[in-house]
DRENDO-1510 file (C-alpha; in Angstrom, 1 decimal, always signed):
<recs>
REC; n; res; u; v; w
REC; 1; UNK; +251.9; -39.9; -81.6 .
REC; 2; UNK; +248.6; -41.4; -80.5 .
REC; 3; UNK; +245.9; -39.3; -78.1 .
REC; 4; UNK; +246.7; -42.1; -75.4 .
REC; 5; UNK; +250.6; -40.7; -75.4 .
REC; 6; UNK; +250.0; -37.6; -75.4 .
REC; 7; UNK; +247.2; -37.6; -72.4 .
REC; 8; UNK; +247.9; -37.4; -68.7 .
REC; 9; UNK; +247.7; -40.7; -67.0 .
REC; 10; UNK; +244.1; -41.3; -65.1 .
REC; 11; UNK; +243.8; -41.9; -61.2 .
REC; 12; UNK; +243.1; -45.7; -61.8 .
REC; 13; UNK; +246.3; -45.7; -63.9 .
REC; 14; UNK; +248.6; -44.0; -61.2 .
REC; 15; UNK; +247.1; -46.2; -58.6 .
REC; 16; UNK; +248.2; -49.4; -60.1 .
REC; 17; UNK; +244.3; -50.1; -61.5 .
REC; 18; UNK; +243.3; -51.2; -65.0 .
REC; 19; UNK; +241.3; -48.2; -66.7 .
REC; 20; UNK; +237.5; -48.5; -66.7 .
REC; 21; UNK; +235.5; -48.2; -70.0 .
REC; 22; UNK; +233.6; -45.4; -70.4 .
REC; 23; UNK; +229.8; -46.8; -71.2 .
REC; 24; UNK; +230.5; -48.6; -67.8 .
REC; 25; UNK; +231.2; -45.3; -66.1 .
REC; 26; UNK; +228.2; -44.0; -67.7 .
REC; 27; UNK; +225.7; -46.7; -66.4 .
REC; 28; UNK; +226.6; -45.9; -63.1 .
REC; 29; UNK; +226.1; -42.3; -63.6 .
REC; 30; UNK; +222.7; -43.3; -64.7 .
REC; 31; UNK; +221.9; -45.4; -61.9 .
REC; 32; UNK; +222.7; -42.8; -59.4 .
REC; 33; UNK; +220.5; -40.3; -60.8 .
REC; 34; UNK; +217.6; -42.6; -60.7 .
REC; 35; UNK; +218.0; -43.5; -57.1 .
REC; 36; UNK; +218.1; -39.8; -56.4 .
REC; 37; UNK; +214.6; -39.5; -58.3 .
REC; 38; UNK; +213.1; -42.3; -56.6 .
REC; 39; UNK; +213.9; -41.0; -53.4 .
REC; 40; UNK; +212.7; -37.6; -54.1 .
REC; 41; UNK; +209.5; -39.2; -55.2 .
REC; 42; UNK; +209.3; -41.0; -51.9 .
REC; 43; UNK; +209.6; -38.2; -50.1 .
REC; 44; UNK; +207.2; -36.2; -51.9 .
REC; 45; UNK; +204.8; -39.1; -51.5 .
REC; 46; UNK; +205.3; -39.0; -48.0 .
REC; 47; UNK; +204.8; -35.2; -47.6 .
REC; 48; UNK; +201.4; -35.5; -49.3 .
REC; 49; UNK; +200.3; -38.2; -47.0 .
REC; 50; UNK; +201.5; -36.6; -44.3 .
REC; 51; UNK; +199.5; -33.5; -45.7 .
REC; 52; UNK; +196.4; -35.2; -46.2 .
REC; 53; UNK; +196.3; -36.8; -42.6 .
REC; 54; UNK; +196.6; -33.4; -41.3 .
REC; 55; UNK; +194.1; -31.8; -43.5 .
REC; 56; UNK; +191.7; -34.9; -42.5 .
REC; 57; UNK; +192.3; -34.8; -38.8 .
REC; 58; UNK; +192.4; -31.1; -38.0 .
REC; 59; UNK; +189.0; -30.5; -39.0 .
REC; 60; UNK; +187.5; -33.6; -37.4 .
REC; 61; UNK; +189.5; -32.5; -34.4 .
REC; 62; UNK; +187.9; -28.9; -34.4 .
REC; 63; UNK; +184.4; -30.5; -35.2 .
REC; 64; UNK; +184.9; -32.5; -31.8 .
REC; 65; UNK; +186.1; -29.6; -29.9 .
REC; 66; UNK; +183.1; -27.4; -31.0 .
REC; 67; UNK; +180.5; -30.3; -30.1 .
REC; 68; UNK; +182.0; -30.7; -26.6 .
REC; 69; UNK; +181.8; -26.8; -26.3 .
REC; 70; UNK; +178.2; -26.7; -27.4 .
REC; 71; UNK; +177.5; -29.9; -24.9 .
REC; 72; UNK; +178.9; -28.1; -22.2 .
REC; 73; UNK; +177.1; -24.8; -23.1 .
REC; 74; UNK; +173.9; -26.9; -23.4 .
REC; 75; UNK; +174.3; -28.7; -19.9 .
REC; 76; UNK; +174.9; -25.3; -18.1 .
REC; 77; UNK; +172.0; -23.6; -20.2 .
REC; 78; UNK; +168.5; -23.6; -19.0 .
REC; 79; UNK; +166.3; -26.5; -20.8 .
REC; 80; UNK; +164.0; -25.1; -23.5 .
REC; 81; UNK; +160.4; -25.3; -22.8 .
REC; 82; UNK; +157.1; -24.5; -24.9 .
REC; 83; UNK; +154.9; -22.0; -23.7 .
REC; 84; UNK; +151.8; -20.5; -24.4 .
REC; 85; UNK; +149.6; -17.2; -23.0 .
REC; 86; UNK; +146.4; -18.0; -20.9 .
REC; 87; UNK; +143.8; -15.9; -22.6 .
REC; 88; UNK; +140.2; -15.2; -21.7 .
REC; 89; UNK; +137.4; -16.4; -23.8 .
REC; 90; UNK; +135.1; -14.2; -26.0 .
REC; 91; UNK; +132.1; -13.2; -23.7 .
REC; 92; UNK; +130.0; -13.7; -26.9 .
REC; 93; UNK; +130.9; -17.8; -27.3 .
REC; 94; UNK; +129.5; -20.0; -30.0 .
REC; 95; UNK; +128.4; -23.8; -29.3 .
REC; 96; UNK; +127.5; -26.2; -32.0 .
REC; 97; UNK; +125.3; -28.9; -30.6 .
REC; 98; UNK; +123.4; -31.7; -32.4 .
REC; 99; UNK; +119.9; -31.7; -32.7 .
REC; 100; UNK; +116.7; -33.9; -33.8 .
REC; 101; UNK; +114.3; -32.7; -36.0 .
REC; 102; UNK; +110.3; -33.3; -35.6 .
REC; 103; UNK; +107.4; -31.6; -37.4 .
REC; 104; UNK; +105.4; -28.9; -35.5 .
REC; 105; UNK; +102.2; -30.9; -35.4 .
REC; 106; UNK; +101.5; -34.8; -36.5 .
REC; 107; UNK; +98.6; -37.3; -36.0 .
REC; 108; UNK; +98.3; -40.8; -36.7 .
REC; 109; UNK; +94.4; -40.7; -38.2 .
REC; 110; UNK; +92.3; -43.9; -37.4 .
REC; 111; UNK; +88.9; -44.8; -38.5 .
REC; 112; UNK; +86.0; -43.6; -35.9 .
REC; 113; UNK; +83.4; -45.9; -37.6 .
REC; 114; UNK; +83.7; -49.5; -38.9 .
REC; 115; UNK; +83.1; -50.5; -42.5 .
REC; 116; UNK; +84.8; -50.8; -45.8 .
REC; 117; UNK; +86.9; -48.2; -47.6 .
REC; 118; UNK; +84.7; -46.6; -50.7 .
REC; 119; UNK; +87.4; -44.6; -52.0 .
REC; 120; UNK; +90.8; -43.1; -50.9 .
REC; 121; UNK; +91.7; -39.9; -52.3 .
REC; 122; UNK; +95.4; -39.2; -50.6 .
REC; 123; UNK; +98.7; -41.0; -50.9 .
REC; 124; UNK; +102.2; -40.6; -49.3 .
REC; 125; UNK; +103.9; -37.2; -50.3 .
REC; 126; UNK; +100.5; -35.5; -50.9 .
REC; 127; UNK; +100.2; -32.2; -49.1 .
REC; 128; UNK; +96.6; -31.4; -48.2 .
REC; 129; UNK; +94.9; -28.6; -46.5 .
REC; 130; UNK; +93.0; -28.7; -43.3 .
REC; 131; UNK; +89.2; -30.1; -43.5 .
REC; 132; UNK; +90.1; -31.7; -47.1 .
REC; 133; UNK; +88.7; -35.4; -47.6 .
REC; 134; UNK; +91.0; -38.2; -47.5 .
REC; 135; UNK; +89.1; -41.2; -47.8 .
REC; 136; UNK; +85.5; -42.5; -47.6 .
REC; 137; UNK; +84.3; -45.3; -45.6 .
REC; 138; UNK; +81.1; -47.3; -46.6 .
REC; 139; UNK; +79.1; -48.1; -43.5 .
REC; 140; UNK; +75.6; -49.4; -44.4 .
REC; 141; UNK; +75.2; -50.8; -40.8 .
REC; 142; UNK; +75.7; -47.3; -39.4 .
REC; 143; UNK; +72.8; -46.2; -41.9 .
REC; 144; UNK; +70.4; -48.6; -41.1 .
REC; 145; UNK; +70.9; -48.1; -37.3 .
REC; 146; UNK; +70.2; -44.2; -37.9 .
REC; 147; UNK; +67.2; -44.8; -40.0 .
REC; 148; UNK; +65.7; -46.8; -36.9 .
REC; 149; UNK; +66.7; -44.3; -34.4 .
REC; 150; UNK; +64.7; -41.8; -36.4 .
REC; 151; UNK; +61.6; -43.7; -36.7 .
REC; 152; UNK; +62.1; -44.8; -32.7 .
REC; 153; UNK; +62.2; -41.3; -32.1 .
REC; 154; UNK; +58.9; -40.7; -34.4 .
REC; 155; UNK; +57.4; -43.5; -32.4 .
REC; 156; UNK; +58.6; -41.9; -28.6 .
REC; 157; UNK; +57.3; -38.5; -29.7 .
REC; 158; UNK; +53.7; -39.8; -30.9 .
REC; 159; UNK; +53.8; -41.6; -27.3 .
REC; 160; UNK; +54.6; -38.6; -25.5 .
REC; 161; UNK; +51.5; -36.9; -27.2 .
REC; 162; UNK; +49.5; -39.7; -25.9 .
REC; 163; UNK; +50.9; -39.4; -22.2 .
REC; 164; UNK; +50.3; -35.9; -22.2 .
REC; 165; UNK; +46.5; -36.1; -23.3 .
REC; 166; UNK; +45.9; -38.6; -20.7 .
REC; 167; UNK; +47.7; -36.6; -18.0 .
REC; 168; UNK; +45.3; -33.7; -19.2 .
REC; 169; UNK; +42.5; -36.1; -18.9 .
REC; 170; UNK; +43.6; -37.3; -15.3 .
REC; 171; UNK; +44.0; -33.9; -14.2 .
REC; 172; UNK; +40.3; -33.0; -15.0 .
REC; 173; UNK; +39.1; -35.7; -13.5 .
REC; 174; UNK; +40.9; -34.7; -10.4 .
REC; 175; UNK; +39.1; -31.7; -10.6 .
REC; 176; UNK; +35.6; -32.9; -11.2 .
REC; 177; UNK; +35.9; -35.1; -8.3 .
REC; 178; UNK; +37.2; -32.6; -6.0 .
REC; 179; UNK; +34.3; -30.5; -6.5 .
REC; 180; UNK; +31.9; -33.9; -6.3 .
REC; 181; UNK; +33.4; -34.7; -3.0 .
REC; 182; UNK; +32.5; -31.5; -1.6 .
REC; 183; UNK; +29.0; -31.7; -2.6 .
REC; 184; UNK; +28.5; -35.1; -1.3 .
REC; 185; UNK; +28.2; -36.4; -4.9 .
REC; 186; UNK; +31.3; -38.6; -4.8 .
REC; 187; UNK; +32.9; -40.7; -2.0 .
REC; 188; UNK; +36.3; -39.7; -0.8 .
REC; 189; UNK; +37.8; -43.1; -2.2 .
REC; 190; UNK; +36.9; -42.0; -5.7 .
REC; 191; UNK; +38.5; -38.8; -5.5 .
REC; 192; UNK; +41.8; -40.2; -4.0 .
REC; 193; UNK; +41.8; -42.7; -6.9 .
REC; 194; UNK; +41.5; -39.8; -9.5 .
REC; 195; UNK; +44.3; -38.3; -7.7 .
REC; 196; UNK; +46.8; -40.9; -8.0 .
REC; 197; UNK; +45.5; -41.6; -11.7 .
REC; 198; UNK; +46.8; -38.1; -12.3 .
REC; 199; UNK; +49.9; -38.5; -10.8 .
REC; 200; UNK; +50.5; -41.8; -12.8 .
REC; 201; UNK; +49.8; -39.5; -16.1 .
REC; 202; UNK; +52.1; -36.9; -15.2 .
REC; 203; UNK; +55.1; -39.7; -14.2 .
REC; 204; UNK; +54.3; -41.4; -17.5 .
REC; 205; UNK; +54.7; -38.1; -19.3 .
REC; 206; UNK; +58.1; -37.0; -18.0 .
REC; 207; UNK; +59.1; -40.8; -18.5 .
REC; 208; UNK; +58.3; -40.4; -22.4 .
REC; 209; UNK; +60.0; -37.1; -22.3 .
REC; 210; UNK; +63.2; -38.8; -20.9 .
REC; 211; UNK; +62.8; -41.8; -23.9 .
REC; 212; UNK; +62.5; -38.8; -26.5 .
REC; 213; UNK; +65.9; -37.5; -25.2 .
REC; 214; UNK; +67.5; -41.0; -25.3 .
REC; 215; UNK; +66.5; -41.4; -28.9 .
REC; 216; UNK; +67.8; -37.9; -29.9 .
REC; 217; UNK; +71.2; -38.7; -28.1 .
REC; 218; UNK; +71.0; -42.0; -30.0 .
REC; 219; UNK; +70.5; -40.1; -33.5 .
REC; 220; UNK; +73.2; -37.6; -32.4 .
REC; 221; UNK; +75.7; -40.4; -31.9 .
REC; 222; UNK; +74.6; -42.7; -35.2 .
REC; 223; UNK; +74.8; -39.2; -36.9 .
REC; 224; UNK; +78.4; -38.5; -35.6 .
REC; 225; UNK; +79.3; -42.0; -36.5 .
REC; 226; UNK; +78.0; -41.6; -40.0 .
REC; 227; UNK; +80.0; -38.4; -40.6 .
REC; 228; UNK; +82.8; -40.3; -39.6 .
REC; 229; UNK; +82.6; -42.0; -42.8 .
REC; 230; UNK; +84.5; -39.0; -44.3 .
REC; 231; UNK; +88.0; -39.1; -43.3 .
REC; 232; UNK; +89.2; -35.5; -43.7 .
REC; 233; UNK; +92.7; -33.7; -42.7 .
REC; 234; UNK; +92.6; -32.2; -39.0 .
REC; 235; UNK; +95.4; -29.6; -40.1 .
REC; 236; UNK; +97.3; -28.6; -43.2 .
REC; 237; UNK; +100.5; -31.0; -43.7 .
REC; 238; UNK; +101.9; -33.8; -45.8 .
REC; 239; UNK; +101.2; -37.1; -45.7 .
REC; 240; UNK; +104.1; -39.5; -44.7 .
REC; 241; UNK; +102.1; -42.9; -44.0 .
REC; 242; UNK; +99.3; -44.5; -46.1 .
REC; 243; UNK; +98.1; -47.9; -44.9 .
REC; 244; UNK; +94.8; -48.5; -46.7 .
REC; 245; UNK; +93.4; -48.9; -50.2 .
REC; 246; UNK; +89.9; -49.1; -51.7 .
REC; 247; UNK; +87.8; -52.2; -50.4 .
REC; 248; UNK; +89.8; -52.7; -47.2 .
REC; 249; UNK; +88.0; -53.5; -44.1 .
REC; 250; UNK; +88.3; -50.8; -41.4 .
REC; 251; UNK; +87.6; -51.3; -37.7 .
REC; 252; UNK; +86.6; -48.5; -35.3 .
REC; 253; UNK; +89.1; -46.8; -32.7 .
REC; 254; UNK; +93.1; -47.3; -32.6 .
REC; 255; UNK; +92.8; -50.2; -30.3 .
REC; 256; UNK; +95.0; -53.3; -31.0 .
REC; 257; UNK; +92.3; -54.4; -33.6 .
REC; 258; UNK; +92.4; -51.1; -35.3 .
REC; 259; UNK; +94.5; -50.0; -38.2 .
REC; 260; UNK; +95.9; -46.5; -39.0 .
REC; 261; UNK; +94.9; -45.1; -42.1 .
REC; 262; UNK; +97.1; -42.1; -42.4 .
REC; 263; UNK; +100.1; -40.2; -40.6 .
REC; 264; UNK; +99.9; -36.5; -41.1 .
REC; 265; UNK; +102.7; -34.1; -40.6 .
REC; 266; UNK; +102.7; -30.3; -40.4 .
REC; 267; UNK; +106.2; -29.5; -42.0 .
REC; 268; UNK; +106.3; -25.8; -42.8 .
REC; 269; UNK; +107.2; -25.0; -39.2 .
REC; 270; UNK; +110.1; -27.7; -38.0 .
REC; 271; UNK; +110.8; -28.4; -34.2 .
REC; 272; UNK; +114.7; -29.1; -33.5 .
REC; 273; UNK; +115.1; -30.9; -29.9 .
REC; 274; UNK; +118.6; -30.1; -28.6 .
REC; 275; UNK; +119.9; -31.5; -25.3 .
REC; 276; UNK; +121.9; -28.2; -24.0 .
REC; 277; UNK; +124.8; -29.3; -21.6 .
REC; 278; UNK; +124.7; -28.0; -17.8 .
REC; 279; UNK; +127.3; -25.7; -18.3 .
REC; 280; UNK; +125.2; -23.6; -20.7 .
REC; 281; UNK; +121.7; -24.5; -19.3 .
REC; 282; UNK; +121.3; -21.4; -17.4 .
REC; 283; UNK; +122.2; -18.9; -20.2 .
REC; 284; UNK; +119.1; -20.4; -22.2 .
REC; 285; UNK; +116.4; -18.2; -22.6 .
REC; 286; UNK; +112.7; -18.1; -24.2 .
REC; 287; UNK; +113.1; -16.0; -27.5 .
REC; 288; UNK; +116.8; -16.7; -28.2 .
REC; 289; UNK; +118.0; -16.9; -31.3 .
REC; 290; UNK; +120.0; -20.1; -32.7 .
REC; 291; UNK; +121.3; -21.0; -36.3 .
REC; 292; UNK; +120.4; -24.3; -37.7 .
REC; 293; UNK; +122.0; -25.9; -40.5 .
REC; 294; UNK; +122.6; -29.4; -42.0 .
REC; 295; UNK; +126.3; -30.9; -41.6 .
REC; 296; UNK; +126.1; -31.8; -45.2 .
REC; 297; UNK; +125.7; -28.2; -46.4 .
REC; 298; UNK; +127.3; -26.0; -43.7 .
REC; 299; UNK; +126.9; -22.7; -45.6 .
REC; 300; UNK; +123.1; -23.0; -45.9 .
REC; 301; UNK; +122.0; -21.6; -42.5 .
REC; 302; UNK; +118.3; -21.4; -41.2 .
REC; 303; UNK; +117.2; -18.8; -38.6 .
REC; 304; UNK; +115.7; -20.4; -35.3 .
REC; 305; UNK; +114.0; -19.3; -32.0 .
REC; 306; UNK; +113.8; -21.0; -28.7 .
REC; 307; UNK; +110.5; -21.4; -28.2 .
REC; 308; UNK; +110.4; -23.5; -24.9 .
REC; 309; UNK; +112.7; -25.7; -22.8 .
REC; 310; UNK; +111.9; -28.3; -20.2 .
REC; 311; UNK; +113.0; -26.2; -17.4 .
REC; 312; UNK; +114.7; -29.0; -15.4 .
REC; 313; UNK; +117.6; -31.3; -16.3 .
REC; 314; UNK; +117.7; -34.7; -17.0 .
REC; 315; UNK; +119.4; -36.3; -14.0 .
REC; 316; UNK; +120.9; -39.0; -16.2 .
REC; 317; UNK; +122.5; -36.9; -18.9 .
REC; 318; UNK; +122.7; -33.6; -17.1 .
REC; 319; UNK; +121.2; -31.8; -19.9 .
REC; 320; UNK; +118.2; -29.6; -20.5 .
REC; 321; UNK; +115.8; -30.2; -23.4 .
REC; 322; UNK; +115.5; -27.4; -25.4 .
REC; 323; UNK; +113.1; -26.7; -28.4 .
REC; 324; UNK; +114.2; -24.5; -31.3 .
REC; 325; UNK; +111.5; -23.7; -33.8 .
REC; 326; UNK; +112.9; -23.2; -37.6 .
REC; 327; UNK; +110.8; -22.0; -40.6 .
REC; 328; UNK; +110.8; -24.3; -43.5 .
REC; 329; UNK; +108.0; -22.8; -46.0 .
REC; 330; UNK; +110.5; -24.1; -49.0 .
REC; 331; UNK; +110.6; -27.6; -47.5 .
REC; 332; UNK; +114.3; -27.8; -47.5 .
REC; 333; UNK; +114.4; -29.5; -44.1 .
REC; 334; UNK; +112.9; -33.0; -43.5 .
REC; 335; UNK; +111.2; -34.1; -40.6 .
REC; 336; UNK; +113.9; -36.5; -38.6 .
REC; 337; UNK; +117.0; -35.0; -40.0 .
REC; 338; UNK; +120.2; -34.6; -37.6 .
REC; 339; UNK; +121.0; -30.8; -37.6 .
REC; 340; UNK; +123.5; -28.9; -35.9 .
REC; 341; UNK; +122.6; -26.2; -33.7 .
REC; 342; UNK; +124.7; -22.9; -33.1 .
REC; 343; UNK; +124.0; -21.0; -30.4 .
REC; 344; UNK; +125.6; -17.7; -29.3 .
REC; 345; UNK; +126.0; -17.2; -25.2 .
REC; 346; UNK; +126.7; -13.9; -23.6 .
REC; 347; UNK; +128.4; -14.4; -20.6 .
REC; 348; UNK; +129.0; -12.3; -17.7 .
REC; 349; UNK; +132.5; -13.6; -16.9 .
REC; 350; UNK; +133.9; -16.0; -19.6 .
REC; 351; UNK; +136.5; -18.5; -18.6 .
REC; 352; UNK; +140.5; -18.9; -19.4 .
REC; 353; UNK; +141.5; -20.9; -22.4 .
REC; 354; UNK; +144.8; -22.6; -22.2 .
REC; 355; UNK; +146.3; -25.6; -24.5 .
REC; 356; UNK; +144.9; -29.0; -23.0 .
REC; 357; UNK; +148.5; -30.3; -23.1 .
REC; 358; UNK; +149.3; -27.5; -20.2 .
REC; 359; UNK; +147.2; -29.6; -17.7 .
REC; 360; UNK; +149.5; -31.9; -15.6 .
REC; 361; UNK; +147.8; -34.3; -13.6 .
REC; 362; UNK; +148.9; -34.8; -10.3 .
REC; 363; UNK; +148.1; -37.2; -7.2 .
REC; 364; UNK; +146.3; -33.9; -5.5 .
REC; 365; UNK; +144.5; -33.1; -8.6 .
REC; 366; UNK; +145.0; -31.2; -11.8 .
REC; 367; UNK; +147.8; -28.4; -11.9 .
REC; 368; UNK; +149.2; -26.3; -14.6 .
REC; 369; UNK; +152.9; -25.2; -14.7 .
REC; 370; UNK; +153.1; -21.1; -14.7 .
REC; 371; UNK; +156.3; -18.9; -15.1 .
REC; 372; UNK; +157.3; -16.3; -13.2 .
REC; 373; UNK; +159.4; -13.3; -13.9 .
REC; 374; UNK; +162.7; -15.2; -13.1 .
REC; 375; UNK; +161.3; -17.9; -15.8 .
REC; 376; UNK; +161.0; -20.5; -13.0 .
REC; 377; UNK; +158.2; -23.0; -12.8 .
REC; 378; UNK; +155.5; -23.0; -10.0 .
REC; 379; UNK; +152.8; -25.4; -10.3 .
REC; 380; UNK; +149.1; -24.3; -9.6 .
REC; 381; UNK; +145.9; -26.2; -8.7 .
REC; 382; UNK; +143.3; -25.6; -11.5 .
REC; 383; UNK; +139.4; -26.1; -11.7 .
REC; 384; UNK; +138.9; -27.1; -15.3 .
REC; 385; UNK; +135.4; -26.4; -17.2 .
REC; 386; UNK; +134.6; -27.6; -20.9 .
REC; 387; UNK; +137.2; -29.4; -22.8 .
REC; 388; UNK; +137.2; -28.6; -26.7 .
REC; 389; UNK; +139.6; -30.8; -27.3 .
REC; 390; UNK; +142.8; -28.9; -28.4 .
REC; 391; UNK; +141.9; -26.2; -25.5 .
REC; 392; UNK; +140.4; -26.3; -22.2 .
REC; 393; UNK; +138.6; -23.8; -20.0 .
REC; 394; UNK; +139.9; -23.2; -16.7 .
REC; 395; UNK; +137.2; -21.9; -14.3 .
REC; 396; UNK; +139.8; -21.0; -11.3 .
REC; 397; UNK; +143.4; -21.0; -10.6 .
REC; 398; UNK; +144.6; -18.9; -13.3 .
REC; 399; UNK; +144.3; -15.4; -14.7 .
REC; 400; UNK; +144.3; -13.8; -18.2 .
REC; 401; UNK; +148.0; -13.5; -19.7 .
REC; 402; UNK; +149.7; -16.1; -17.1 .
REC; 403; UNK; +152.3; -18.1; -19.3 .
REC; 404; UNK; +152.0; -21.7; -18.9 .
REC; 405; UNK; +154.0; -24.4; -20.0 .
REC; 406; UNK; +153.0; -26.7; -22.3 .
REC; 407; UNK; +153.9; -30.6; -21.8 .
REC; 408; UNK; +155.8; -30.1; -18.9 .
REC; 409; UNK; +154.7; -33.4; -17.7 .
REC; 410; UNK; +156.9; -34.7; -14.5 .
REC; 411; UNK; +160.4; -33.8; -15.7 .
REC; 412; UNK; +160.6; -30.4; -14.5 .
REC; 413; UNK; +160.4; -29.9; -10.9 .
REC; 414; UNK; +159.0; -27.1; -9.1 .
REC; 415; UNK; +160.9; -23.8; -9.1 .
REC; 416; UNK; +163.1; -25.1; -12.0 .
REC; 417; UNK; +164.8; -22.4; -14.3 .
REC; 418; UNK; +163.8; -22.5; -18.2 .
REC; 419; UNK; +164.3; -20.9; -21.1 .
REC; 420; UNK; +160.9; -20.6; -22.7 .
REC; 421; UNK; +159.8; -20.7; -26.3 .
REC; 422; UNK; +156.3; -19.6; -27.7 .
REC; 423; UNK; +154.2; -22.2; -29.4 .
REC; 424; UNK; +153.3; -21.7; -32.5 .
REC; 425; UNK; +149.3; -20.9; -33.0 .
</recs>
């Protein structure tokens, strides 16, 4: 008997259906399993997507909540402002002012006699001593005039001797006729004529003596002009200008027709002229020390001394002209240089210094915001002094140690509570 005969009938057979092949039943089971896997994968994808959404949304929601909380706290918190402490400036304040350099002495040398330059012995840049010969001028006309004046003087002196002899003879005649008149040997008229002749002789002697003095004075004048043939240095210094050479025609005096021969400067000591502002004018004293240096060499310092001041302020600039003398034996400085002069002022009451940004211009004047113990702003009127750029002096309105608000502007009204933040130095 076959397996078919021995086996039990299937459900389909019992229900009257035809039997299903085995391979069709296996395919059906496989499709069901695949469908369940697809559903499982889809469920996993949905779960993964939901997790991703949750993972991305929760931090963003948390961050938004934190930002809203911080914003609420920031709104409720007082505004933060930068503050600085008002401090008193040092009593010995240093101030650097510009100065113009001039020589201790300088002279424009002109000829005092007319002639031709015979020779020139100095040139630009030469250092000369006092009395040193710079040039010689040939003046033949002056030499001839001097010889003539000397001859005229000799002639006048000879005339003086003759007039004195005539005076002596006239006086003797006066005495002789006076005796003759007494004895009757001569008339009164003859005696009077002799007296007049004696007076004329005496007057002639006086006139001749005066002529002698005139001739002597003329000789002195011509001798002085002749001495000007030698042009010498009036003091020790350096020749900075030379405008003549051998053979040039030179006209006497420094008039429009004259020409400057040399320009001489004494530079072993220099004068530095400084215009001191009014705020420091009363603190400049004669004998006060100052430090002078070039802007190109700030490390090389020269010591100077205040020798004099104008003792009055210039009405146009409100500055005090001050002279500082500096030793320059090594010729490190030059006349005409632009120098920096550092003064040290010892003030009895030094001003308060605050940042320039703390000053608030208002309609009723300049004010500064000051914090009280409750960290509230109160605006005080102030009187400013010197402006140093980043800082300004306050002459009145603040005291040492006050906490001032920097960059307060018009945003913070009077009495506002703030959170101070110390400014970085």
